[in-house]
C-alpha positions in Angstrom: -39.5 38.3 6.1 -41.6 35.3 6.9 -40.2 33.5 3.7 -36.7 34.3 4.9 -37.4 32.8 8.4 -39.0 29.7 6.9 -36.0 29.2 4.5 -33.6 29.7 7.4 -35.4 27.1 9.5 -35.3 24.6 6.6 -31.6 25.2 6.1 -31.0 24.6 9.8 -33.1 21.5 9.7 -31.3 20.2 6.7 -28.0 20.9 8.4 -29.1 19.0 11.4 -30.1 16.0 9.2 -26.6 16.1 7.5 -24.9 16.3 10.9 -26.9 13.3 12.1 -25.3 11.2 9.3 -21.8 11.9 10.4 -21.7 8.9 12.7 -22.4 5.7 10.8 -25.4 3.5 11.8 -23.0 0.5 12.3 -21.0 2.5 14.9 -24.2 3.5 16.8 -25.5 0.0 16.7 -22.3 -1.5 18.0 -22.1 1.0 20.8 -25.7 0.1 21.8 -25.0 -3.6 21.7 -21.5 -3.8 23.2 -21.4 -0.6 25.3 -18.6 0.9 23.3 -17.4 0.9 19.7 -13.9 1.4 18.4 -14.2 4.2 15.7 -12.1 6.4 13.5 -13.0 10.0 14.0 -12.2 12.0 10.9 -11.9 15.7 11.6 -12.3 18.8 9.3 -9.1 19.6 7.5 -9.7 23.2 7.0 -7.0 25.3 8.6 -4.7 28.3 8.0 -3.0 28.5 4.6 0.7 27.7 4.6 3.3 29.5 2.6 7.1 29.2 2.5 9.4 26.2 2.9 8.2 22.6 2.9 9.5 22.1 6.5 7.4 25.1 7.7 4.4 23.7 5.9 4.8 20.3 7.6 5.3 21.8 11.1 2.2 23.9 10.6 0.1 20.9 9.5 1.2 18.9 12.5 0.3 21.8 14.8 -3.1 22.1 13.1 -3.8 18.4 13.4 -2.7 18.3 17.0 -4.8 21.4 17.9 -7.9 20.1 16.2 -7.7 16.7 18.0 -7.2 18.5 21.3 -10.3 20.6 20.7 -12.5 17.6 19.9 -11.2 15.6 22.8 -11.7 18.5 25.1 -15.4 18.6 24.2 -16.0 14.9 25.3 -16.8 13.6 28.8 -13.7 12.0 30.4 -15.5 8.8 31.2 -17.2 8.1 27.9 -14.3 7.2 25.7 -10.8 5.7 25.6 -8.2 7.1 23.2 -6.3 4.5 21.2 -4.4 6.5 18.5 -3.5 9.9 17.3 -1.6 10.8 14.2 1.0 13.4 13.3 -0.2 14.5 9.9 -3.6 12.8 9.4 -6.6 14.7 10.8 -8.1 11.7 12.5 -7.9 9.8 15.8 -9.1 6.4 17.1 -11.3 6.2 20.2 -13.4 3.6 21.9 -16.7 5.5 22.4 -20.0 4.9 24.2 -23.3 6.0 22.7 -23.3 9.3 24.5 -19.8 10.2 23.2 -20.9 9.3 19.6 -23.9 11.7 20.0 -21.5 14.4 21.1 -19.2 13.7 18.1 -22.2 14.0 15.8 -22.9 17.5 17.0 -19.2 18.6 16.9 -18.6 21.1 14.1 -15.0 19.9 13.7 -15.9 16.3 13.1 -16.5 15.2 9.5 -17.2 11.4 9.8 -17.2 8.6 12.3 -17.0 4.9 11.3 -16.1 1.6 12.9 -12.3 0.9 12.7 -12.4 -2.1 10.4 -9.8 -4.8 10.3 -8.5 -7.3 7.7 -5.9 -9.9 6.8 -2.7 -10.4 4.9 -3.1 -11.6 1.3 -1.5 -15.1 1.3 -1.2 -18.5 2.9 1.8 -20.8 3.1 2.1 -23.2 0.1 6.3 -22.7 -4.2 8.2 -19.6 -6.6 9.1 -16.7 -9.3 10.3 -13.3 -10.2 11.4 -14.3 -13.7 8.1 -13.4 -15.4 8.1 -10.0 -13.7 11.8 -9.5 -14.9 12.9 -8.2 -11.5 15.5 -10.9 -11.4 17.4 -9.0 -14.2 17.7 -5.7 -12.4 21.2 -6.2 -10.9 22.5 -7.0 -14.4 21.7 -3.5 -15.4 23.1 -1.9 -12.3 19.8 -1.6 -10.4 20.4 -3.3 -7.1 18.7 -0.9 -4.7 21.8 1.1 -3.7 20.6 4.4 -2.2 17.0 3.2 -2.1 14.9 2.9 1.0 11.8 0.6 1.1 9.2 0.0 3.8 7.3 -3.2 4.4 4.1 -2.9 6.5 3.1 -6.5 7.4 3.5 -9.1 10.2 7.0 -7.8 10.7 10.2 -9.7 9.7 12.5 -12.3 11.1 14.8 -9.7 12.6 17.9 -12.0 12.8 17.5 -13.7 9.4 20.9 -13.7 7.6 19.3 -12.4 4.3 17.6 -9.5 6.0 19.7 -8.3 8.9 22.1 -6.2 6.8 19.3 -4.3 5.2 17.2 -3.3 8.3 17.5 0.4 9.3 14.4 0.8 11.5 11.6 -1.1 13.2 8.2 -0.1 14.5 5.0 -1.7 15.6 1.4 -0.6 15.6 -0.6 -3.7 16.4 -3.8 -3.3 18.4 -5.7 -6.1 20.0 -9.2 -6.8 18.9 -10.3 -7.1 22.5 -9.2 -3.5 23.1 -6.7 -4.3 25.9 -3.0 -4.7 25.3 -1.8 -5.4 21.8 0.0 -7.8 19.5 3.4 -6.0 19.4 6.3 -8.1 20.8 6.1 -6.2 24.1 2.4 -7.1 24.4 1.3 -3.5 23.8 -0.4 -1.8 20.9 2.8 0.2 20.0 6.5 -0.5 20.1 9.6 1.2 18.8 13.2 0.2 18.1 15.1 -3.1 17.8 12.8 -6.1 18.1 9.6 -4.0 17.5 8.9 -5.7 14.2 9.6 -9.3 15.1 7.5 -11.6 12.9 5.4 -14.2 14.7 3.7 -15.5 11.6 6.1 -15.6 8.5 4.0 -13.6 6.0 6.0 -10.4 6.3 9.4 -12.2 6.3 8.5 -13.7 2.9 7.3 -10.4 1.5 10.4 -8.5 2.7 12.7 -11.2 1.2 11.0 -10.8 -2.2 12.1 -7.1 -2.1 15.5 -7.1 -0.3 16.7 -10.6 0.4 20.5 -11.0 0.1 20.2 -14.5 -1.4 22.5 -16.3 1.2 19.8 -18.6 2.4 16.7 -18.0 0.3 16.4 -16.9 -3.3 17.8 -13.4 -3.8 15.4 -10.5 -3.6 15.0 -7.9 -6.3 16.9 -5.1 -4.5 19.4 -6.7 -2.2 21.4 -3.5 -1.6 18.4 -1.3 -0.5 17.6 -0.2 3.1 14.6 -1.8 4.8 12.1 -0.1 7.2 10.1 -2.9 8.8 6.7 -2.3 10.4 4.5 -4.8 12.2 0.7 -4.2 12.0 -0.5 -7.8 11.8 -0.6 -10.5 14.5 0.4 -14.2 14.6 -2.7 -15.1 12.7 -1.9 -12.8 9.8 -4.7 -10.4 10.6 -5.0 -6.9 11.8 -7.6 -5.5 14.2 -8.0 -2.1 12.7 -7.2 0.0 9.6 -6.1 2.8 11.9 -3.0 0.7 12.7 -2.1 0.9 9.0 -2.8 4.6 9.0 -0.5 5.0 12.0 2.3 3.0 10.2 2.1 5.2 7.1 1.9 8.4 9.2 5.0 7.2 11.1 6.9 6.5 7.9 6.1 10.0 6.5 7.2 11.6 9.8 10.3 9.5 10.6 11.5 8.2 7.2 10.4 10.8 4.7 13.1 9.6 2.3 11.3 6.2 1.8 11.0 5.5 -1.9 8.3 2.9 -1.8 5.9 1.3 0.7 4.5 -2.2 0.3 1.2 -3.2 1.9 0.5 -6.9 1.3 -2.7 -6.7 3.4 -6.3 -5.7 2.8 -9.6 -4.9 4.5 -12.3 -7.6 4.9 -14.6 -5.2 3.1 -14.3 -5.0 -0.7 -15.0 -2.0 -2.9 -15.8 -1.5 -6.5 -13.8 1.3 -8.3 -12.2 4.0 -6.2 -12.9 3.8 -2.4 -11.4 7.1 -1.3 -14.3 8.5 0.6 -16.3 5.4 1.4 -15.7 5.7 5.2 -13.7 7.8 7.7 -10.9 5.2 8.0 -10.6 5.1 4.2 -10.3 8.9 4.0 -7.7 8.9 6.7 -5.9 6.2 4.9 -5.9 8.2 1.6 -4.6 11.3 3.4 -1.7 9.2 4.9 -0.9 8.0 1.4 -1.1 11.5 -0.1 1.3 12.7 2.5 3.8 10.0 1.4 3.3 10.7 -2.2 4.0 14.4 -1.7 7.4 13.3 -0.3 8.2 11.1 -3.3 7.0 7.7 -2.1 5.1 5.2 -4.2 2.6 3.1 -2.3 1.7 -0.4 -3.5 -1.0 -2.8 -2.1 -2.3 -6.3 -2.8 -5.8 -6.5 -4.3 -6.9 -9.4 -2.0 -7.7 -13.1 -2.4 -11.4 -13.5 -2.3 -11.7 -14.1 -6.0 -13.9 -11.1 -6.6 -14.0 -9.9 -10.3 -15.4 -6.5 -9.6 -14.0 -5.3 -6.3 -10.8 -5.0 -4.3 -9.8 -4.6 -0.7 -8.5 -1.4 0.9 -5.9 0.1 0.5 -5.6 -1.3 -3.0 -8.9 0.4 -4.0 -7.6 3.9 -3.2 -7.0 6.0 -6.3 -3.5 6.9 -5.4 -2.3 3.4 -4.6 -1.0 0.8 -7.1 -3.4 -2.1 -6.5 -1.8 -5.4 -7.7 -3.5 -8.6 -8.7 -1.8 -12.0 -9.2 -1.1 -14.5 -11.9 0.4 -18.0 -11.9 4.1 -18.1 -12.7 4.6 -21.5 -14.3 2.7 -24.3 -16.0 0.9 -26.8 -13.7 -2.1 -29.1 -13.3 -5.2 -28.6 -11.3 -4.9 -27.1 -7.9 -7.2 -25.9 -5.1 -5.8 -22.8 -3.3 -7.2 -19.9 -1.3 -10.7 -21.2 -1.6 -10.9 -21.8 -5.4 -10.0 -24.6 -7.8 -8.0 -24.0 -11.0 -8.2 -26.8 -13.6 -4.8 -25.9 -15.0 -2.1 -23.2 -14.5 0.1 -21.3 -17.0 2.3 -18.2 -16.9 0.4 -14.9 -17.3 -2.8 -16.6 -16.3 -4.8 -14.7 -13.7 -5.3 -16.8 -10.6 -8.9 -17.7 -9.7 -8.4 -16.3 -6.2 -7.2 -12.8 -7.2 -9.5 -9.8 -6.7 -9.6 -7.3 -9.6 -11.8 -4.4 -10.6 -11.9 -1.7 -13.2 -9.3 0.3 -11.3 -6.8 -2.5 -10.6 -3.4 -1.0 -11.7 -1.6 -4.1 -12.9 -1.0 -7.8 -12.5 2.2 -9.5 -11.4 3.3 -13.2 -10.9 2.5 -14.1 -7.3 1.9 -17.8 -7.0 4.1 -19.4 -5.8 7.1 -17.4 -4.5 10.0 -18.9 -2.5 11.6 -16.4 -0.2 13.0 -15.8 3.3 11.2 -17.6 6.2 11.1 -17.3 10.0 13.7 -19.0 12.1 16.3 -18.0 9.5 14.9 -20.3 6.9 13.0 -20.4 3.6 9.3 -20.1 3.0 6.9 -20.5 0.0 3.8 -18.4 -0.2 1.3 -17.6 -2.9 -1.2 -14.8 -3.3 -1.6 -11.2 -4.3 0.6 -10.5 -1.3 3.5 -11.9 -3.3 2.6 -10.1 -6.5 2.6 -6.7 -4.7 6.2 -6.7 -3.5 7.3 -7.5 -7.0 5.8 -4.3 -8.1 7.0 -2.4 -5.1 10.6 -3.5 -5.7 10.3 -2.4 -9.3 9.1 1.0 -8.2 12.2 1.3 -6.0 14.4 0.3 -9.0 12.8 2.9 -11.1 13.8 5.6 -8.6 17.4 4.4 -8.8 17.2 4.4 -12.6 15.7 7.9 -12.9 16.2 9.8 -9.6 14.4 12.9 -10.9 11.3 11.1 -12.1 8.2 12.0 -10.1 6.0 9.6 -8.2 3.3 9.8 -11.0 5.9 9.2 -13.7 7.2 6.1 -11.9 3.7 4.8 -11.5 2.9 5.5 -15.1 6.0 3.7 -16.3 4.9 0.5 -14.4 1.5 0.7 -16.1 2.8 1.5 -19.5 5.4 -1.2 -20.0 4.5 -3.1 -23.1 3.4 -6.5 -21.6 -0.4 -6.8 -21.5 -2.6 -9.4 -20.0 -6.1 -10.5 -21.3 -8.3 -11.5 -18.5 -11.0 -14.0 -19.8 -13.0 -13.9 -16.6 -13.7 -10.2 -16.9 -13.1 -9.4 -20.6 -10.7 -6.7 -19.5 -7.1 -6.1 -20.4 -4.6 -5.2 -17.7 -0.9 -4.2 -17.7 1.5 -6.9 -16.5 4.6 -6.1 -14.6 7.7 -6.0 -16.9 10.3 -4.2 -14.7 13.0 -4.1 -17.3 10.7 -2.5 -19.9 9.5 0.0 -17.3 13.1 0.9 -16.5 13.8 1.2 -20.2 10.9 3.6 -20.5 12.3 5.9 -17.8 16.0 5.5 -18.7 16.4 4.4 -22.3 20.1 5.4 -22.4 20.9 2.5 -20.0 19.7 0.0 -22.6 21.0 1.7 -25.8 17.5 1.6 -27.2 16.3 3.9 -30.0 12.7 5.2 -29.6 10.3 6.2 -32.3 7.7 8.9 -31.7 7.2 10.9 -28.6 9.5 10.0 -25.7 8.0 10.7 -22.2 9.4 13.8 -20.7 10.9 12.0 -17.7 14.4 13.1 -16.7 16.7 10.1 -16.1 20.1 9.7 -14.5 22.7 12.4 -15.4 24.6 11.4 -18.5 28.0 11.5 -16.9 27.1 8.8 -14.4 26.5 6.3 -17.3 29.5 6.5 -19.7 28.6 4.9 -23.0 31.6 2.5 -22.7 30.0 0.7 -19.7 26.3 0.8 -20.6 25.1 -2.8 -20.8 23.1 -3.9 -23.8 20.2 -6.1 -22.6 17.9 -8.1 -24.9 16.4 -10.7 -22.6 14.1 -13.4 -24.1 10.5 -12.8 -23.4 8.0 -15.6 -22.7 4.9 -15.2 -24.9 4.6 -11.4 -24.6 1.1 -10.1 -25.0 0.5 -7.4 -27.6 0.3 -3.8 -26.5 -3.0 -2.1 -26.3 -3.8 1.6 -26.7 -2.6 4.2 -24.2 -3.4 3.8 -20.6 -5.1 6.8 -18.9 -4.5 9.0 -21.9 -0.7 8.8 -21.7 1.1 8.7 -25.1 1.7 5.6 -27.2 5.3 4.6 -27.7 7.1 1.9 -29.8 10.5 0.5 -29.1 12.9 -0.8 -31.8 15.0 -3.6 -30.4 
């Protein structure tokens, strides 16, 4: 009996030690120094099992998230915190908490983890062009213009009256908190705004990114999917930075709730912190971010993010480092001489050459050309940007085109097609080999009938467009020239090898 009591006491002591680690040291330290700390409170997800239709499952999940947040807030003293954000389908919330409130959260059985709500920046600075290397410029020639496709851009917003973007915009939303904690950086001066004008761009970064994907080509170079619908969300301020990752979580949660038919989301932004490998459970805000991405993926949405521009060869920023996100690094797009850009100097530039500023790690999904890209700009004009921020929307646009090419393909199949297209890039700085975006080849992999291509060996079991919608008489035969294609390597992630006969 004594042994049992001693063991029970040890278990209780161990449980208390684990509980004491729920609130990060950084959060406690900031609360002590500043009086309060803005934190992401991740709550226990366990709840009642859900059976039946998807809509019932979603409603039940939202009720569970709401009830759990109410219970945690109800346990806190009214004067010790300030609530900043709640989410519909992500079991987390954002509060500004004093030290006593953090201690209460530490003891709450429904709280999993509490970390500082970290911020970050967009992945580019102003500076010249190309989608040719990524072969997204050829999509319209094979009937893939974005018709019936909906894309979302989470960024600094867009120039809402730009002639190349206006016809494409179907919704606007803003989640842009102020670092000071009061007010916000939405056009209305608050931390949230909905409806027309909510995503007005006061920097230019988001306008450039959106134009790469959906620009009509009247003023600036045409985007990859000029017939697609655009959902524009503003989470970054006029300095191209964001206060808190929870604003990005709020944006993704809002898309999943209000635009569940979105085919792809582009996130040309990243955390100031960098992570090696997968970062899914590194902090509460990262777990909340992953849950928000998982929710989108379950509805058929591919999520793409830029890897960041700190020139790190082993780490990427979040969200690119999440295991369910396509993290995109950047190459130069044309020959050139020496240049200093984004904090590093390149002695010379050439197509397919990784940029010196691009982050990449062992889990980077693929590279795409991203420096420099000429696209839509604020005040109805044209802008030129370079960075992983410009490479990411190339990949995101292609992911949307793949859904148009093969509507019944799953999210995983579309992501695999992007990583399995035959172009490969050897990275001398790391000794690793990465996939390089070849959108036409990825589309051919999903929908070979569109290109009249015979395939040897095992064809991926990916259902394409119904045959009757592509009568043989009008299927275009496309054999575009390739610029110094890299040889294929072995299968990526255990998926089968294929060989195309041209």
